[in-house]
C-alpha positions in Angstrom: 171.7 69.7 11.8 171.7 71.1 8.3 170.8 67.7 6.9 167.9 67.3 9.3 166.6 70.8 8.3 166.8 69.9 4.5 165.1 66.6 5.2 162.3 68.3 7.1 161.8 70.9 4.3 161.7 68.1 1.7 159.1 66.1 3.7 156.9 69.2 4.2 156.9 69.9 0.5 156.0 66.3 -0.2 153.2 66.4 2.3 151.8 69.5 0.7 152.0 68.0 -2.8 148.7 66.1 -2.3 146.1 67.3 -4.7 143.2 66.5 -2.4 143.9 69.1 0.3 141.6 71.7 1.8 141.4 74.9 -0.4 142.4 73.2 -3.6 140.3 73.4 -6.7 140.1 71.0 -9.5 138.6 70.9 -12.9 138.2 67.8 -15.0 136.5 65.9 -17.7 134.9 62.5 -17.8 133.7 60.1 -20.4 131.7 56.9 -20.1 128.8 55.0 -21.4 125.2 54.7 -20.3 121.9 53.3 -21.3 118.5 55.1 -21.2 115.2 55.0 -23.1 116.4 51.7 -24.6 119.3 53.5 -26.3 123.1 53.3 -25.7 124.8 56.7 -25.1 128.3 58.1 -24.8 128.3 60.3 -21.7 130.8 63.2 -21.7 131.1 65.8 -19.0 133.1 68.6 -17.3 133.1 69.6 -13.7 134.7 71.8 -11.1 135.3 71.0 -7.4 136.5 72.7 -4.3 138.0 70.9 -1.4 136.2 72.1 1.8 138.4 69.8 3.9 141.3 67.5 3.2 140.1 64.7 0.9 136.5 66.1 0.8 135.3 68.0 -2.2 132.0 69.6 -3.3 131.3 70.5 -6.9 129.1 71.2 -9.9 129.2 69.4 -13.2 127.6 69.3 -16.7 127.2 66.1 -18.7 125.8 65.5 -22.2 124.4 62.1 -23.3 125.2 61.7 -27.0 124.6 59.1 -29.7 121.0 58.3 -28.9 117.5 59.7 -29.0 116.4 61.7 -27.1 119.4 63.9 -26.4 120.0 64.7 -22.7 121.9 67.4 -20.8 122.5 67.2 -17.1 123.5 69.6 -14.3 124.9 68.0 -11.2 125.8 68.8 -7.6 128.2 66.4 -6.0 130.3 65.6 -3.0 133.3 63.2 -3.1 135.6 61.8 -0.4 139.0 60.5 -1.3 140.3 57.9 1.1 143.9 58.8 2.1 145.2 55.2 2.1 148.1 55.7 -0.2 150.0 58.6 -1.7 149.5 57.5 -5.4 146.2 55.5 -5.2 143.1 57.1 -3.6 139.9 55.1 -3.5 136.9 57.5 -3.6 133.2 57.4 -2.8 130.7 60.1 -3.6 127.1 61.2 -3.8 125.3 63.4 -6.3 122.0 65.0 -7.3 121.1 65.7 -10.9 118.6 67.6 -13.0 118.3 66.1 -16.5 116.9 68.1 -19.4 115.5 65.7 -22.0 114.6 66.8 -25.6 111.0 65.7 -26.5 110.3 64.3 -23.0 109.6 65.5 -19.4 112.8 66.6 -17.5 113.6 64.6 -14.4 115.7 64.5 -11.2 117.9 61.8 -10.0 120.4 61.0 -7.2 123.1 58.4 -6.8 126.5 57.3 -5.7 129.9 56.7 -7.3 133.0 54.8 -6.2 136.4 54.2 -7.8 140.1 54.7 -7.7 141.9 58.0 -8.3 145.5 57.5 -9.4 147.8 60.5 -8.9 149.8 61.1 -12.1 151.6 64.3 -10.9 151.4 66.8 -8.1 148.6 68.5 -10.0 146.7 65.8 -11.9 145.0 62.4 -11.5 143.0 59.8 -13.5 140.0 58.2 -11.9 138.3 54.9 -12.8 135.0 54.2 -11.2 131.4 53.1 -11.4 128.2 55.1 -10.9 124.7 54.0 -9.9 121.9 56.4 -10.3 118.3 56.3 -9.1 115.5 58.3 -10.7 113.1 60.3 -8.4 110.2 59.2 -10.6 110.5 56.1 -12.7 110.3 57.2 -16.4 107.6 56.1 -18.7 109.7 53.2 -20.0 109.9 51.8 -16.4 113.6 52.4 -15.9 114.1 53.3 -12.2 117.9 53.1 -12.1 120.9 53.1 -14.3 124.6 52.2 -13.8 127.7 52.8 -15.8 131.5 53.1 -15.6 133.3 56.4 -15.5 136.8 57.6 -16.5 137.8 60.9 -15.0 140.9 63.1 -15.8 141.4 65.9 -13.2 143.7 68.9 -12.8 144.2 70.5 -9.4 145.4 74.0 -8.6 
């Protein structure tokens, strides 16, 4: 009986070790590459998310596009669902809306989707590798109506 109790306690603690559970918060940083205004950029960002349900988060983020002209800053609202297929590997899909502030040009809004794989590295952290596609509400003056780029995300959960 004592062994069964210890086994149950161990299983419960493992079940609660998932970082994508309701009520958890996570912060993270991302880095990737993008192209806009016929320029190549390094895209770096920070974000914070709150899990409103198991495997479902909503959040806010900030990204800076660096290395090209004009410079761009973004504010983003997002929602992400992590598919609970495996304890270590969590495919994810998400949607977002952004407001982009552009130096020397008119600011614009965009929306898009992201998909990838989050790999749990400990009970409080993960690394995500994914791809983003973004659509502009109004095509910009250079005729670019969409953009796509890879993402690398490092997240901490508490």
